[in-house]
N, C-alpha and C positions, 0 to 999 in steps of 0.2 A: 521617428525612426521607421515606423510602419510605412509612412509615406515615401521615405527614402529607398527602403529596401525591397519591398514587394513589387513585382512585375505588374504594373498598371495595364499593360496590354493584355494580361491574361485574368487579372483578378479585379473585382470590385469588392470593396470592403466596407462593412458596417461595424462600428465600434459600439459596444455596450459595457456599462459598468455594473457589476453585481453590487447591491446596496444593502443586503441582509443575508444572514445565513440561509442557504437554500436557493437563493435567487438565481444562481448560475444554473441550477437545475431547470428553473423555468425558462431561462434564456436558451438553454440548449434544446429543450423540448420544442420551443417555438421555432428554432433553426431547422429542426427535423420536419416540422409541419409546412414550413415555408420552403422546403427542398433547397437549402444551401448546399454547397459542395464541401465545405470545410468549416469547422468550428475550432478556432484557435484560442487556447486558454492560457492566460498569463496568471500563473499562481503556483502554489505548492501542491502536494499530493491530495490534500483535502479538496482543493478547487478542481483539481483533475478528476477526482472521484465524482463530484457533483455534475461536471460536464460529460465525462465518459460513460458513466452509467446510463445516461439518457440516450446514448448513441449505440448501445449494445444492439446487435441484430439489424442495424440499418446500414445503408451504404455510404453514409456520411462519414468523412474522415475527421479524426481529431488531430490537431497540431499542438504541441506543447511548447510554450515559452517559459522555461524554468524561472519562477519568481519566488520560490518558497525558501525555507531554511534548510531542510535536508535534501529535497529534490530526488528522492529514492528512484522513482520511475525514470526519470530522465537520465540519471546515471546509469541505470540498468541497461537502457536502450541507446546509450552514447549519444543522446541529444545534447548539442552544445549548451553550456551554461550561460554563454554570452547571448543576449537577446538578439542582436543583429544576426548572428550565425544561426540561431534557431529559427528566426523568420525566413532566412534564406532557404531553409529546408522546404518551406512551402512551395517556393519557386521551383524547386527540383520535383516535387510531388511524388516522392518514392514512398509507397505505402506497404504495410504488411498487417496481417491479421494476428491479434494476440488473444489468449485466453482471458476470461473473467471468471470470477468465483462469486458464489453467494453464501452468506451465513444466515440462515432462517429467512431466505428469499430477499435479504438485503445484499445487493451487489457490491463488490469492491474489485479493485484492479490490481493492486500492489501487494500490500501487507495487512493482514488482520491478526488478531490474537486475543487471548484472554489470560487474566492473572496479572502479574507484575507490569508487563509492557502496556496492558490496557489501562492500569491505574496511572502509569506515567503519562499516557496520552490524555487521560481525563484530566489530570492536574494541569498539564501543559496547555490544553485547550482553554481552560478557564483563566489562564494568566494572560494579561494584556501584553506582556513583554514576550517577544519572539527571539529566536536565535539559539545557538548551541549552548550558551552559558545557562539560559533558562532551563532548557531541556536537561542539561547535565545536573542541575541542581535537583530536579525531580527524580532522576535516575538514582542518585545518592540517597536522598530522603526515603524513597520507597524501598530501596535495598535494605535499610536500617530498620524500617517499620514493618515490612511485610514478611510472611512466611510461606511455606509450601501449602498447597491444597491437594485434596484427593480428586482425581478425575477418572472417569470410566470412558474408554475409547472403543466405539463400535466401528470396526473396519469391515471391508467386504470379506476378508478371509479369517478375522478373529476378533475377539473382545478381550480387553484386559484393563486392569485398574492400575494407576500409577500416581505417585505424588509428583507434583510439579510446582516450580516457582512461576512459570508461565509456559503457555503453549502459543507459539506463532503459527499462523497459516500464511505460508509464503507462496504467492504466485510469481512475483519478481524475486530477484536474489538478494536484495538489500533493503534496510530500513532507512536509508538516507545517510548523508555525510560520508559516502563511499565506504560504508561499513556493512558488509553482507551478513545477514542472519542465516541464510541458507545458500551456500556458495554454488550448489549445483541446481538450484531452482531455475526453471525456464518458463518464459512467457508463452510458449507455444508447444509444450509437451503433452498437454492434456492432463496434467497432474498438479496437485497442490502439495507442497511440502509441509508436513506437520512437524514442527520443531519443538520437541519436548525437552524442557531445560529445568534440571533440579537446581536448588539454590546452593551456590558455592559458599563455603565458609570464608572467613576473612583471609585465612592462610591460602585457600585454593583460589581466591579471587584474582590474584596476578597471574596464575596459570591460565584460567579460563579466559581472562581478559587478553592475554597474549595471543591465543588461539583466535579470539574474536577480531582483534586488530589486524592479525595476519591473514585474515579471510580464510581460516580454516576451522571454522565453528563446527563443521560436521565431524571433525576429529578431536574435539575438546571432551574432557571427561565431564560426566553428568549431562551430556547432550546426546539425544537420539533423534534422528530425522527420518521420517517415513514419507514416502511418496504415494499418494492415493488419489483417485478420481472423486471419491465420495466418503464422508465419514460423519459420524455423530459423536459429539463430546458431551458427556454428561457431568455437570459441575455440581458443587454442593449446594448452590443457591443462585438465584438471578443476580447478575452483576453486569458491570460495563464490558463492552467489547471494543477493542481498537479496530476501527474500519478506516484504512488509509490515513491514519493519524488522528481521526476524530473519534470520540468516545460515544458509544450508542448503548443505552441500557437494553438488555435482552434476557429472555427466559433462561433458566438454568441448563436446559438442553439446547446444544447448537448443532444444527444440521449443515454441514459444509459440502458444497458441491461445485465442481468445475463446469464451465460453460465453454467448450472448446472453440478457439478461433472465432470469437464473437464480436470483437472490436477492431475497426479499421483504424490505423494510426500511421501518421507521417513520421518516417525515420530517416 
């Protein structure tokens, strides 16, 4: 398909396969050192994170060929889910700059978070089976198993303590599967949306779920969304953090900071 779709009069193509977790980071870093013009990544949000975070602050453009299960970033940027149409975007070579974010100096591109969603991501990452059914199984199991935790949020203008089931740090507006967690989040506004979600009861769950599926999560009960350029979240203990769908163990204090317009991407 690459041979058929890409304009060979304009592009010479080298194809590399990642063979272990983190290998795509190595390949992307080598592409920067060897002064390629584009790195196209075929994968989901985790693979996009591995590649894109190595291109932050460079002039090298990232192209995305959506091949994951949720494809959150691709959906947010209206990148076609059909591989041939996504490849054709490279021929057009229309680029824009998007924000990236760091959590304790670990960069992410789309969505990060702590609490319930991080545990779902951790369980899903350890399961060899992919797809929505597997993801949904861990959504249900962890809803039944987990409770709220107390968090202290240190923002530029105030500090407060709150109980939350999970807190998402949204740079893009959705978690994948065309379901937005932060409908007003933007990839180029210089802000990250902190989505503070209390645990709904079994009776409240259909109501919150209705807001969620109708893309009005910001209006749902037990949900508060704050837009900030920087924040510190103090958790009860060290725990996993969801970084673009991959779980990473981090200290209990999380420092979140936006890196404005720092990644070039083909759209």
